[in-house]
LOVEX-942063 format. One line per 3 residues: number of its first residue (from 0); their letters; for each residue x, y, z of N, C-alpha, C, O, CB. Coordinates in nm, 2 decimals. Each point is the difference from the previous one (the first is absolute). Glycine has a CB too. Example, Ala and Ser with C-alpha at 12.3 -4.5 7.8 and 13.67 -1.06 7.14 Angstrom:
BEGIN
0) AS) 1.32 -0.57 0.78 -0.09 0.12 0.00 0.09 0.12 0.00 0.10 0.00 0.07 -0.29 -0.12 0.05; 0.15 0.23 -0.19 0.09 0.11 0.00 -0.08 0.11 0.08 0.05 0.11 0.01 0.07 -0.17 -0.23
***
This chain:
BEGIN
0) MSP) 9.45 8.14 21.97 0.07 -0.11 -0.04 0.14 -0.02 0.06 0.06 0.10 0.04 -0.19 -0.07 -0.24; 0.18 -0.14 0.21 0.13 -0.04 0.09 0.12 0.04 -0.11 -0.01 0.00 -0.12 -0.11 -0.21 0.28; 0.23 0.23 -0.09 0.13 0.00 -0.10 0.03 -0.10 -0.10 0.05 0.02 -0.11 0.03 0.08 0.29
3) IGI) -0.13 -0.24 -0.12 0.05 -0.12 -0.05 -0.11 0.00 -0.13 0.04 -0.05 -0.10 0.06 -0.09 0.36; -0.19 0.18 -0.25 -0.14 -0.01 -0.11 0.07 0.12 -0.10 -0.01 -0.02 -0.12 -0.26 -0.06 0.30; 0.32 0.18 -0.15 0.03 0.11 -0.07 0.16 -0.09 -0.07 0.02 0.01 -0.13 -0.16 0.25 0.33
6) VIG) 0.19 -0.30 -0.15 0.14 -0.06 -0.04 -0.05 -0.12 -0.11 0.05 -0.01 -0.11 0.09 0.06 0.37; -0.23 -0.12 -0.22 -0.05 -0.10 -0.10 -0.07 0.07 -0.12 0.03 -0.03 -0.11 -0.06 -0.14 0.31; -0.06 0.25 -0.17 -0.06 0.07 -0.15 0.11 0.04 -0.07 0.02 -0.05 -0.11 -0.24 0.14 0.20
9) VVA) 0.32 0.02 -0.04 0.11 0.05 -0.07 0.07 -0.14 -0.08 -0.01 -0.01 -0.13 0.05 0.24 0.34; 0.02 -0.31 -0.14 0.02 -0.13 -0.09 -0.06 -0.06 -0.09 0.05 -0.04 -0.10 0.02 0.00 0.24; -0.21 0.04 -0.13 -0.11 -0.07 -0.08 0.01 0.09 -0.14 0.03 -0.05 -0.11 -0.20 -0.03 0.32
12) ILV) 0.15 0.20 -0.19 -0.01 0.13 -0.08 0.14 -0.02 -0.09 0.00 0.01 -0.13 -0.15 0.17 0.33; 0.26 -0.20 -0.14 0.13 0.00 -0.07 0.04 -0.13 -0.07 0.08 0.00 -0.09 -0.01 0.16 0.27; -0.13 -0.27 -0.13 0.00 -0.13 -0.08 -0.11 0.03 -0.13 0.04 -0.03 -0.11 0.02 -0.14 0.34
15) IWI) -0.18 0.21 -0.22 -0.11 0.00 -0.10 0.10 0.09 -0.10 0.02 -0.05 -0.11 -0.30 0.04 0.27; 0.34 0.14 -0.13 0.05 0.08 -0.10 0.12 -0.06 -0.07 0.03 0.02 -0.12 -0.11 0.17 0.25; 0.17 -0.29 -0.04 0.12 -0.06 -0.10 -0.08 -0.10 -0.07 0.03 0.01 -0.12 0.18 0.01 0.28
18) IAI) -0.30 -0.11 -0.13 -0.08 -0.08 -0.10 -0.05 0.07 -0.13 0.02 -0.04 -0.11 -0.09 -0.08 0.32; -0.01 0.25 -0.18 -0.05 0.07 -0.11 0.13 0.01 -0.11 0.00 -0.05 -0.11 -0.18 0.20 0.28; 0.29 -0.08 -0.12 0.12 0.00 -0.06 0.06 -0.10 -0.07 0.07 0.02 -0.10 -0.05 0.11 0.25
21) YNG) -0.04 -0.24 -0.11 0.05 -0.12 -0.03 -0.07 -0.04 -0.14 0.06 -0.02 -0.10 -0.02 -0.04 0.35; -0.18 0.04 -0.23 -0.10 -0.02 -0.08 0.00 0.09 -0.13 -0.02 -0.03 -0.12 -0.10 -0.04 0.34; 0.14 0.18 -0.18 0.02 0.10 -0.13 0.11 -0.03 -0.07 0.00 0.03 -0.12 -0.09 0.14 0.22
24) LVR) 0.21 -0.22 -0.04 0.12 -0.01 -0.08 -0.01 -0.14 -0.11 0.03 -0.02 -0.11 0.12 0.15 0.33; -0.23 -0.21 -0.12 -0.01 -0.12 -0.10 -0.10 0.00 -0.09 0.01 -0.08 -0.10 0.07 -0.04 0.25; -0.20 0.21 -0.14 -0.09 0.05 -0.13 0.06 0.03 -0.10 -0.02 -0.07 -0.11 -0.12 0.15 0.21
27) LKN) 0.27 0.05 -0.10 0.05 0.06 -0.08 0.11 -0.10 -0.06 0.03 0.00 -0.12 -0.09 0.23 0.24; 0.09 -0.30 -0.06 0.14 -0.11 -0.05 -0.09 -0.08 -0.08 0.04 -0.02 -0.11 0.16 -0.01 0.33; -0.32 -0.03 -0.20 -0.08 -0.10 -0.08 -0.04 0.07 -0.11 -0.02 -0.07 -0.10 -0.05 -0.06 0.28
30) NRE) 0.03 0.26 -0.18 -0.06 0.06 -0.12 0.13 0.03 -0.11 -0.02 0.02 -0.12 -0.20 0.10 0.27; 0.36 -0.12 -0.08 0.10 0.01 -0.09 0.03 -0.13 -0.07 0.02 -0.02 -0.12 0.07 0.21 0.26; -0.10 -0.28 -0.05 -0.01 -0.14 -0.07 -0.08 -0.05 -0.09 0.04 -0.06 -0.10 0.02 0.04 0.27
33) NAF) -0.20 0.06 -0.13 -0.08 0.00 -0.12 0.01 0.08 -0.12 -0.05 -0.04 -0.11 -0.07 -0.03 0.27; 0.16 0.16 -0.15 0.02 0.11 -0.13 0.13 -0.08 -0.07 -0.02 -0.01 -0.12 -0.06 0.27 0.26; 0.19 -0.31 -0.08 0.09 -0.09 -0.06 -0.04 -0.11 -0.09 0.05 -0.05 -0.10 0.06 0.11 0.30
36) ADI) -0.23 -0.10 -0.15 -0.06 -0.14 -0.05 -0.06 0.06 -0.12 0.00 -0.07 -0.10 -0.04 -0.08 0.32; -0.02 0.27 -0.23 -0.05 0.03 -0.12 0.10 0.03 -0.13 -0.02 -0.01 -0.12 -0.15 0.10 0.28; 0.30 -0.05 -0.10 0.12 0.03 -0.08 0.02 -0.15 -0.06 -0.02 -0.02 -0.12 0.13 0.23 0.27
39) DVQ) -0.07 -0.31 -0.06 0.03 -0.12 -0.04 -0.09 -0.07 -0.11 0.04 -0.08 -0.09 0.05 0.07 0.32; -0.22 0.05 -0.23 -0.07 -0.06 -0.12 0.01 0.06 -0.12 -0.01 -0.06 -0.10 -0.13 -0.01 0.24; 0.15 0.22 -0.13 0.07 0.04 -0.13 0.11 -0.03 -0.06 0.02 -0.01 -0.12 -0.11 0.14 0.19
42) LKQ) 0.19 -0.14 0.03 0.15 -0.07 -0.04 -0.01 -0.12 -0.03 0.10 -0.03 -0.06 0.01 0.15 0.19; -0.20 -0.22 -0.11 -0.01 -0.12 -0.06 -0.03 0.02 -0.13 0.05 -0.07 -0.08 -0.10 -0.04 0.27; -0.04 0.21 -0.23 -0.06 -0.01 -0.13 0.13 0.05 -0.08 0.02 -0.05 -0.11 -0.29 0.10 0.17
45) RHD) 0.35 0.05 0.00 0.11 0.04 -0.08 0.08 -0.13 -0.03 0.02 -0.05 -0.11 -0.01 0.30 0.22; 0.04 -0.29 -0.01 0.12 -0.12 -0.01 -0.08 -0.09 -0.12 0.08 -0.04 -0.09 0.03 0.02 0.38; -0.24 -0.01 -0.29 -0.05 -0.12 -0.10 0.01 0.07 -0.16 0.01 -0.07 -0.10 -0.20 -0.05 0.29
48) LVP) 0.20 0.27 -0.18 -0.02 0.07 -0.13 0.13 -0.01 -0.05 0.03 0.00 -0.12 -0.22 0.17 0.17; 0.26 -0.16 0.04 0.18 0.03 -0.05 0.05 -0.10 -0.10 0.05 0.03 -0.11 0.02 0.05 0.36; -0.09 -0.18 -0.21 0.05 -0.12 -0.11 -0.07 -0.01 -0.13 0.05 -0.03 -0.11 -0.01 -0.10 0.30
51) QLI) -0.15 0.16 -0.16 -0.07 0.00 -0.14 0.04 0.15 -0.09 0.00 0.01 -0.13 -0.22 -0.17 0.25; 0.25 0.25 -0.04 0.05 0.13 -0.08 0.14 -0.05 -0.07 0.03 0.01 -0.12 -0.15 0.20 0.31; 0.20 -0.25 -0.09 0.15 -0.04 -0.06 0.00 -0.09 -0.11 0.09 0.01 -0.09 0.01 0.01 0.29
54) GAV) -0.22 -0.11 -0.21 -0.03 -0.10 -0.12 0.00 0.05 -0.14 0.05 -0.04 -0.10 -0.17 -0.06 0.26; 0.03 0.21 -0.13 -0.07 0.08 -0.11 0.13 0.06 -0.08 0.03 -0.02 -0.11 -0.26 0.08 0.26; 0.29 0.02 -0.04 0.15 0.08 -0.03 0.10 -0.10 -0.06 0.06 0.04 -0.10 -0.07 0.12 0.30
57) KGY) 0.03 -0.29 -0.15 0.12 -0.04 -0.01 0.05 -0.02 -0.16 0.11 0.02 -0.03 -0.16 -0.13 0.27; -0.05 0.06 -0.32 0.05 0.01 -0.14 0.04 0.11 -0.05 0.08 0.01 -0.10 -0.20 -0.16 0.07; 0.07 0.25 0.07 0.04 0.13 -0.06 0.14 0.07 0.04 0.06 0.09 -0.06 -0.31 -0.06 0.04
60) MEH) 0.26 -0.09 0.14 0.12 0.06 0.10 0.11 -0.10 0.03 0.04 -0.02 0.12 -0.20 0.17 -0.01; 0.19 -0.22 -0.21 0.08 -0.09 0.06 0.14 0.02 0.02 0.08 -0.08 0.06 -0.22 -0.04 -0.14; 0.17 0.25 0.02 0.14 0.03 0.03 0.02 0.10 0.11 0.11 0.03 0.06 -0.08 -0.07 -0.29
63) ERG) -0.16 0.08 0.26 0.00 0.08 0.17 -0.05 -0.09 0.13 -0.10 0.01 0.07 0.03 0.22 -0.20; 0.18 -0.35 0.13 -0.02 -0.11 0.07 0.02 0.07 0.16 -0.07 -0.03 0.09 0.16 -0.16 -0.30; 0.00 0.27 0.22 0.02 0.06 0.15 -0.16 0.05 0.05 -0.04 -0.04 0.11 0.33 0.15 -0.17
66) TLD) -0.37 -0.01 -0.02 -0.08 0.05 0.04 -0.11 -0.09 0.03 -0.07 0.02 0.09 0.17 0.17 -0.18; -0.12 -0.32 0.00 -0.09 -0.10 0.04 0.01 -0.08 0.14 -0.09 -0.04 0.07 0.08 0.04 -0.32; 0.17 -0.01 0.27 0.07 -0.09 0.10 -0.03 0.11 0.14 -0.04 -0.05 0.11 0.26 -0.09 -0.30
69) SVT) -0.20 0.24 0.18 -0.02 0.09 0.12 -0.14 0.01 0.06 -0.02 0.00 0.12 0.19 0.13 -0.22; -0.29 -0.14 -0.02 -0.13 0.01 0.03 -0.04 -0.14 0.07 -0.08 -0.01 0.09 0.03 0.18 -0.28; 0.13 -0.28 0.14 -0.04 -0.12 0.06 0.05 -0.02 0.15 -0.06 -0.05 0.09 0.05 -0.03 -0.33
72) QAR) 0.15 0.14 0.24 0.05 -0.03 0.13 -0.08 0.10 0.09 -0.02 -0.04 0.12 0.28 -0.04 -0.19; -0.29 0.16 0.05 -0.08 0.11 0.08 -0.15 -0.06 0.07 -0.04 0.00 0.11 0.15 0.20 -0.28; -0.17 -0.25 0.05 -0.11 -0.08 0.03 0.01 -0.12 0.09 -0.09 -0.02 0.09 0.02 0.10 -0.30
75) QKA) 0.18 -0.17 0.20 0.01 -0.10 0.09 0.03 0.05 0.15 -0.05 -0.06 0.10 0.13 -0.08 -0.31; 0.00 0.24 0.22 0.03 0.07 0.14 -0.13 0.04 0.05 -0.03 -0.02 0.12 0.26 0.11 -0.18; -0.29 -0.04 -0.01 -0.14 0.07 0.05 -0.11 -0.11 0.03 -0.11 0.03 0.06 0.16 0.19 -0.20
78) MSA) -0.03 -0.32 0.09 -0.09 -0.12 0.05 0.05 -0.07 0.11 -0.08 -0.03 0.08 0.01 -0.01 -0.30; 0.18 0.02 0.24 0.07 -0.08 0.09 0.04 0.08 0.16 0.03 -0.04 0.11 0.08 -0.09 -0.36; -0.13 0.29 0.21 -0.01 0.08 0.12 -0.09 -0.05 0.12 -0.11 -0.05 -0.03 0.16 0.23 -0.13
81) GSV) 0.01 -0.18 0.29 -0.10 -0.04 0.11 -0.07 0.13 0.07 -0.12 0.02 -0.02 0.28 -0.23 0.08; -0.09 0.28 0.01 -0.02 0.11 0.07 -0.07 0.12 -0.08 0.03 0.03 -0.12 0.18 -0.11 0.26; -0.30 0.13 -0.08 -0.05 0.15 -0.05 0.10 0.08 -0.07 -0.02 0.06 -0.11 -0.14 -0.05 0.30
84) NDK) 0.28 0.00 -0.12 0.13 0.10 -0.05 0.07 -0.05 -0.08 0.07 0.07 -0.08 -0.05 0.01 0.26; -0.01 -0.23 -0.19 0.06 -0.06 -0.11 -0.06 0.03 -0.13 0.05 0.05 -0.09 0.01 -0.21 0.22; -0.21 0.13 -0.12 -0.09 0.02 -0.12 0.01 0.13 -0.06 0.01 0.01 -0.12 -0.16 -0.17 0.22
87) IAA) 0.15 0.27 0.00 -0.01 0.13 -0.04 0.14 0.01 -0.10 0.00 0.03 -0.12 -0.15 0.08 0.35; 0.28 -0.14 -0.16 0.11 0.01 -0.08 0.00 -0.06 -0.14 0.04 0.05 -0.09 0.07 -0.04 0.30; -0.17 -0.14 -0.21 0.01 -0.09 -0.11 -0.11 0.04 -0.12 0.02 -0.03 -0.12 0.05 -0.16 0.31
90) EKE) -0.17 0.24 -0.13 -0.10 0.07 -0.10 0.05 0.13 -0.06 -0.04 0.04 -0.11 -0.16 -0.15 0.25; 0.29 0.20 -0.05 0.06 0.11 -0.07 0.10 -0.04 -0.14 0.00 0.08 -0.10 -0.03 0.04 0.34; 0.08 -0.22 -0.23 0.11 -0.06 -0.06 -0.05 -0.05 -0.13 0.06 0.02 -0.11 0.05 -0.08 0.33
93) LST) -0.24 -0.01 -0.19 -0.08 -0.04 -0.13 -0.04 0.13 -0.06 0.05 0.02 -0.11 -0.15 -0.25 0.20; 0.02 0.31 -0.03 -0.06 0.12 -0.06 0.11 0.06 -0.09 -0.03 0.03 -0.12 -0.13 0.03 0.33; 0.29 -0.03 -0.17 0.08 0.07 -0.07 0.07 -0.11 -0.11 0.05 0.05 -0.10 -0.02 0.15 0.30
96) ALA) -0.03 -0.32 -0.19 0.03 -0.12 -0.10 -0.12 0.05 -0.14 0.03 0.05 -0.11 0.05 -0.30 0.35; -0.20 0.23 -0.18 -0.10 0.01 -0.09 0.01 0.14 -0.10 0.00 0.00 -0.12 -0.14 -0.13 0.30; 0.16 0.23 -0.09 0.01 0.13 -0.07 0.13 -0.01 -0.09 -0.01 0.06 -0.10 -0.12 0.07 0.30
99) GLS) 0.23 -0.19 -0.18 0.10 -0.04 -0.11 -0.05 -0.08 -0.10 0.05 0.04 -0.11 0.10 -0.04 0.26; -0.22 -0.08 -0.15 -0.06 -0.07 -0.09 -0.10 0.09 -0.09 0.00 -0.02 -0.12 0.03 -0.16 0.29; -0.09 0.27 -0.12 -0.07 0.11 -0.08 0.05 0.06 -0.08 -0.05 0.02 -0.12 -0.06 0.01 0.25
102) IQV) 0.25 0.01 -0.09 0.07 0.08 -0.10 0.06 -0.07 -0.08 0.01 0.06 -0.10 0.01 0.08 0.23; 0.03 -0.27 -0.13 0.06 -0.10 -0.08 -0.12 -0.02 -0.13 0.03 0.00 -0.12 0.12 -0.12 0.33; -0.26 0.12 -0.15 -0.11 -0.07 -0.09 -0.04 0.11 -0.11 -0.05 -0.02 -0.11 -0.07 -0.13 0.33
105) EAY) 0.18 0.29 -0.16 -0.04 0.12 -0.12 0.08 0.00 -0.11 0.00 0.10 -0.07 -0.07 0.03 0.23; 0.16 -0.22 -0.19 0.10 -0.03 -0.12 -0.08 -0.10 -0.08 0.03 -0.01 -0.11 0.20 0.05 0.22; -0.30 -0.09 -0.07 -0.07 -0.11 -0.07 -0.15 0.01 -0.09 -0.09 -0.08 0.03 0.22 -0.03 0.18
108) PDL) -0.15 0.19 -0.30 -0.14 0.05 -0.04 -0.08 -0.14 -0.05 -0.12 0.01 0.01 0.21 0.24 -0.10; -0.03 -0.38 0.04 -0.08 -0.10 -0.04 -0.05 -0.05 0.15 -0.12 -0.04 -0.01 0.25 -0.03 -0.22; -0.07 0.07 0.37 -0.04 -0.02 0.09 -0.12 0.05 0.05 -0.09 -0.07 0.04 0.28 0.03 -0.03
111) KAS) -0.19 0.16 -0.01 -0.09 0.09 0.04 -0.13 -0.01 -0.08 -0.11 0.04 0.04 0.30 0.11 0.03; -0.17 -0.21 -0.21 -0.14 -0.05 -0.10 -0.05 -0.12 0.07 -0.12 -0.03 -0.02 0.20 0.10 -0.22; -0.01 -0.14 0.30 -0.07 -0.14 0.02 -0.12 0.01 0.14 0.01 0.03 0.12 0.25 -0.17 -0.24
114) QNF) -0.35 0.09 0.04 -0.12 0.00 0.10 0.02 -0.07 0.15 -0.05 0.05 0.10 -0.10 -0.06 -0.31; 0.22 -0.09 0.21 0.05 -0.06 0.14 0.07 0.06 0.10 -0.02 0.00 0.12 0.02 -0.15 -0.23; 0.10 0.23 0.04 0.05 0.11 0.05 -0.07 0.09 0.05 0.01 0.04 0.11 0.13 -0.08 -0.22
117) MQL) -0.22 0.11 0.03 -0.08 0.11 0.02 -0.10 -0.04 0.13 -0.01 0.09 0.09 0.03 -0.01 -0.36; -0.09 -0.21 0.29 -0.02 -0.02 0.08 0.02 -0.01 0.14 -0.07 0.03 0.10 0.03 -0.05 -0.27; 0.18 -0.04 0.15 0.07 -0.04 0.12 0.02 0.16 0.09 -0.03 0.03 0.11 0.19 -0.28 -0.25
120) QNE) -0.10 0.33 0.04 0.04 0.15 0.02 -0.12 0.07 0.10 0.03 0.08 0.09 0.10 -0.07 -0.35; -0.25 -0.04 0.22 -0.13 0.04 0.03 -0.03 -0.02 0.14 -0.04 0.08 0.08 -0.01 -0.12 -0.30; 0.08 -0.11 0.23 -0.03 -0.10 0.12 0.11 0.10 0.10 -0.03 0.06 0.10 -0.03 -0.35 -0.23
123) LSD) 0.17 0.28 0.08 0.13 0.05 0.10 -0.06 0.13 0.06 -0.01 0.01 0.12 0.24 -0.09 -0.27; -0.27 0.20 0.06 -0.04 0.12 0.05 -0.11 -0.01 0.06 -0.03 0.09 0.07 0.13 0.01 -0.22; -0.18 -0.20 0.15 -0.13 0.00 0.09 0.05 -0.03 0.15 -0.03 0.07 0.10 -0.13 -0.17 -0.31
126) IEN) 0.25 -0.01 0.21 0.06 -0.05 0.12 0.09 0.11 0.06 -0.02 0.01 0.12 0.00 -0.24 -0.21; 0.09 0.29 0.03 0.08 0.11 0.05 -0.09 0.10 0.07 0.02 0.04 0.11 0.16 -0.07 -0.29; -0.29 0.07 0.10 -0.08 0.09 0.06 -0.08 -0.03 0.14 -0.03 0.08 0.09 0.02 -0.01 -0.34
129) KLA) -0.01 -0.21 0.25 -0.06 -0.07 0.11 0.07 0.01 0.12 -0.05 0.04 0.11 -0.03 -0.17 -0.26; 0.22 0.09 0.14 0.11 0.00 0.08 0.02 0.14 0.06 0.05 0.01 0.12 0.05 -0.20 -0.27; -0.13 0.31 0.08 0.03 0.12 0.03 -0.09 0.04 0.10 0.03 0.06 0.10 0.08 -0.02 -0.31
132) AVR) -0.23 -0.08 0.19 -0.12 0.01 0.07 0.02 -0.05 0.12 -0.01 0.07 0.10 -0.12 -0.07 -0.28; 0.16 -0.14 0.20 0.00 -0.09 0.13 0.16 0.03 0.05 0.01 -0.06 0.11 -0.21 -0.15 -0.19; 0.29 0.27 0.05 0.13 0.06 0.05 -0.05 0.13 0.09 0.05 0.03 0.11 0.12 -0.12 -0.34
135) RFF) -0.28 0.17 0.14 -0.03 0.13 0.09 -0.06 -0.04 0.12 0.02 0.06 0.10 -0.05 0.08 -0.29; -0.07 -0.26 0.20 -0.05 -0.03 0.08 0.09 -0.06 0.12 -0.01 0.05 0.12 -0.15 -0.06 -0.30; 0.23 -0.07 0.15 0.09 -0.07 0.08 0.08 0.11 0.07 -0.02 0.01 0.13 0.03 -0.22 -0.28
138) NSA) 0.06 0.30 0.10 0.09 0.10 0.04 -0.11 0.11 0.11 0.05 0.07 0.08 0.12 -0.09 -0.34; -0.32 0.01 0.25 -0.04 0.06 0.07 -0.03 -0.05 0.13 0.00 0.07 0.10 -0.04 0.01 -0.28; 0.02 -0.21 0.17 0.02 -0.10 0.13 0.09 0.00 0.06 -0.01 0.01 0.12 -0.07 -0.13 -0.20
141) TKE) 0.23 0.12 0.00 0.09 0.02 0.08 0.04 0.14 0.08 0.07 0.00 0.11 -0.01 -0.19 -0.25; -0.11 0.29 0.07 0.02 0.10 0.05 -0.08 0.05 0.12 0.04 0.07 0.08 0.03 -0.07 -0.29; -0.21 -0.07 0.20 -0.07 0.01 0.15 0.04 -0.10 0.11 -0.03 0.02 0.12 -0.17 0.06 -0.25
144) LNI) 0.28 -0.19 0.08 0.05 -0.06 0.11 0.15 0.05 0.05 0.04 -0.02 0.12 -0.19 -0.18 -0.20; 0.20 0.26 0.01 0.15 0.08 0.03 -0.05 0.10 0.09 0.04 -0.01 0.12 0.10 -0.02 -0.35; -0.24 0.15 0.21 -0.05 0.08 0.08 -0.01 -0.03 0.11 0.05 0.06 0.09 -0.13 0.00 -0.23
147) SVQ) -0.02 -0.19 0.16 -0.03 -0.02 0.11 0.09 -0.09 0.10 -0.03 -0.02 0.11 -0.17 0.09 -0.21; 0.30 -0.11 0.04 0.11 -0.08 0.10 0.10 0.13 0.03 0.08 -0.01 0.09 -0.08 -0.28 -0.20; -0.01 0.40 0.04 0.08 0.11 0.04 -0.03 0.10 0.09 0.09 0.06 0.07 -0.03 -0.10 -0.24
150) KFP) -0.20 0.06 0.18 -0.05 0.09 0.09 -0.01 -0.02 0.13 0.00 -0.12 0.05 -0.10 0.17 -0.21; 0.09 0.07 0.23 0.00 -0.02 0.16 -0.15 -0.02 0.06 -0.09 0.08 -0.02 0.31 0.09 0.03; -0.24 -0.27 0.04 0.07 -0.10 0.11 0.04 -0.12 -0.07 0.10 -0.06 0.04 -0.24 0.13 0.17
153) NVI) 0.08 -0.12 -0.33 -0.01 -0.11 -0.05 0.18 -0.06 -0.02 0.05 -0.12 0.02 -0.33 0.21 -0.14; 0.35 0.03 0.08 0.16 -0.04 -0.02 0.05 -0.07 0.13 0.09 -0.09 -0.02 -0.05 0.29 -0.14; -0.09 -0.16 0.28 0.03 -0.08 0.11 0.00 -0.12 0.01 0.09 -0.07 0.06 -0.16 0.22 0.01
156) FAG) -0.04 -0.20 -0.12 -0.06 -0.16 0.00 0.02 -0.07 -0.12 0.00 -0.12 0.00 -0.19 0.18 0.15; 0.21 0.00 -0.26 0.01 -0.07 -0.11 0.11 -0.07 -0.02 0.00 -0.12 -0.06 -0.13 0.27 -0.02; 0.27 -0.09 0.13 0.13 -0.10 -0.01 -0.02 -0.12 0.11 0.05 -0.11 -0.01 0.13 0.33 -0.06
159) MFG) -0.25 -0.19 0.17 0.00 -0.11 0.11 -0.09 -0.11 -0.06 0.01 -0.11 0.04 0.01 0.28 0.17; -0.11 -0.14 -0.31 -0.11 -0.12 -0.06 0.05 -0.03 -0.12 -0.08 -0.07 -0.06 -0.13 0.14 0.16; 0.34 -0.04 -0.17 0.07 -0.03 -0.12 -0.06 0.06 -0.13 0.02 -0.05 -0.11 0.03 -0.15 0.23
162) FKT) -0.12 0.34 -0.09 -0.03 0.06 -0.09 0.09 0.13 -0.08 0.01 0.10 0.07 -0.21 -0.19 0.06; 0.26 0.08 -0.25 0.06 0.09 -0.04 -0.03 0.10 -0.11 -0.12 -0.02 -0.04 0.25 -0.12 0.14; -0.06 0.23 -0.17 -0.04 0.08 -0.13 0.03 -0.11 -0.10 0.08 -0.09 0.04 -0.02 0.34 0.03
165) EPM) -0.13 -0.27 -0.19 0.01 -0.08 -0.10 0.03 0.09 -0.13 -0.04 0.12 0.00 -0.11 -0.29 0.12; 0.23 0.12 -0.22 0.01 0.07 -0.10 -0.09 0.00 -0.10 -0.08 -0.09 -0.01 0.25 0.06 0.06; -0.17 0.13 -0.12 -0.11 0.01 -0.10 0.04 -0.05 -0.14 0.12 0.02 -0.04 -0.21 0.17 0.17
168) FDL) 0.00 -0.24 -0.20 0.02 -0.06 -0.13 0.04 0.11 -0.07 -0.09 0.07 -0.05 -0.06 -0.26 0.05; 0.29 0.23 0.00 0.06 0.12 -0.10 0.07 -0.05 -0.10 0.04 -0.12 0.00 0.00 0.25 0.17; -0.03 -0.07 -0.26 0.08 -0.03 -0.14 0.12 0.09 -0.01 0.05 0.02 -0.11 -0.27 -0.09 -0.02
171) GED) 0.26 0.12 0.24 0.12 0.09 -0.01 0.02 0.09 -0.12 -0.10 0.06 -0.04 0.20 -0.23 0.18; 0.02 0.19 -0.21 0.02 0.06 -0.08 -0.09 -0.01 -0.14 -0.02 0.09 -0.08 0.24 -0.10 0.21; -0.27 -0.10 -0.14 -0.10 -0.05 -0.11 -0.13 0.07 0.02 -0.09 0.00 -0.09 0.20 -0.24 0.07
174) RQS) -0.14 0.28 0.11 -0.13 0.04 0.07 -0.07 0.07 -0.13 -0.10 -0.06 -0.04 0.18 0.10 0.32; -0.05 0.06 -0.35 -0.04 0.08 -0.10 -0.04 -0.05 -0.11 -0.09 0.06 -0.06 0.21 0.06 0.14; -0.06 -0.24 -0.11 0.00 -0.05 -0.11 -0.11 -0.11 -0.01 -0.07 -0.02 -0.09 0.30 0.08 0.07
177) MDK) -0.23 -0.12 0.16 -0.09 -0.12 0.05 -0.12 0.05 0.04 -0.10 -0.07 0.01 0.28 -0.05 0.07; -0.19 0.26 -0.05 -0.13 0.04 0.04 -0.10 0.00 -0.10 -0.12 -0.02 0.04 0.21 0.13 0.10; -0.06 -0.10 -0.25 -0.09 -0.04 -0.14 0.00 -0.12 -0.05 0.10 -0.07 0.02 -0.08 0.26 -0.08
180) APE) -0.13 -0.22 -0.02 -0.02 -0.17 -0.05 0.13 0.05 -0.13 0.05 0.10 -0.04 -0.40 -0.21 0.09; 0.39 -0.04 -0.08 0.09 0.00 -0.13 -0.08 0.03 -0.09 -0.11 -0.04 -0.02 0.26 -0.11 0.07; -0.07 0.24 -0.14 -0.04 0.05 -0.12 -0.02 -0.08 -0.13 0.11 -0.03 -0.06 -0.01 0.22 0.17
183) VKF) -0.22 -0.22 -0.17 0.00 -0.10 -0.09 0.01 0.09 -0.13 -0.09 0.08 -0.02 -0.04 -0.26 0.16; 0.23 0.17 -0.23 0.00 0.08 -0.14 -0.04 -0.09 -0.12 0.00 -0.13 0.00 0.19 0.29 0.08; -0.21 -0.10 -0.16 -0.02 -0.10 -0.10 0.01 0.10 -0.15 -0.02 -0.05 -0.11 -0.15 -0.12 0.30
***
């Protein structure tokens, strides 16, 4: 075999290897985006449920206006968030506001006896459980992408192709309280 043939063979192998790295990174990025699409479905249901829940609570909690306003504002931010990172931050804020609403509801025994409120609370609990599951899947997809972007030799090419490590869907300090579904007490 001639030296030119060897060089062409090495270059061809190198090009195929770089293409394989690129395609692997694209696959992992798309898996992450698909996982976030699953989260978006659950978040849409959550966003649709929040006004109903607030409506059921409003009559009982008229003097707790600040709590209701914070949930409403957090929902608006969550619905208008554009990027994945903005949605993660906005959903964290909405989760915190909903937790505050649940705490306020404890002071209203008549509200907790309302059939409509109980149904809404059960639906919210179900959605929160589904959200926890799809967040785990999203974080798993993000972890796979981040590992692939950071490992050698991918790290050499990832930056050149515009791939970077991505944030997890993390609830920060509220993680322990948000990992479990909202508690529905009667």
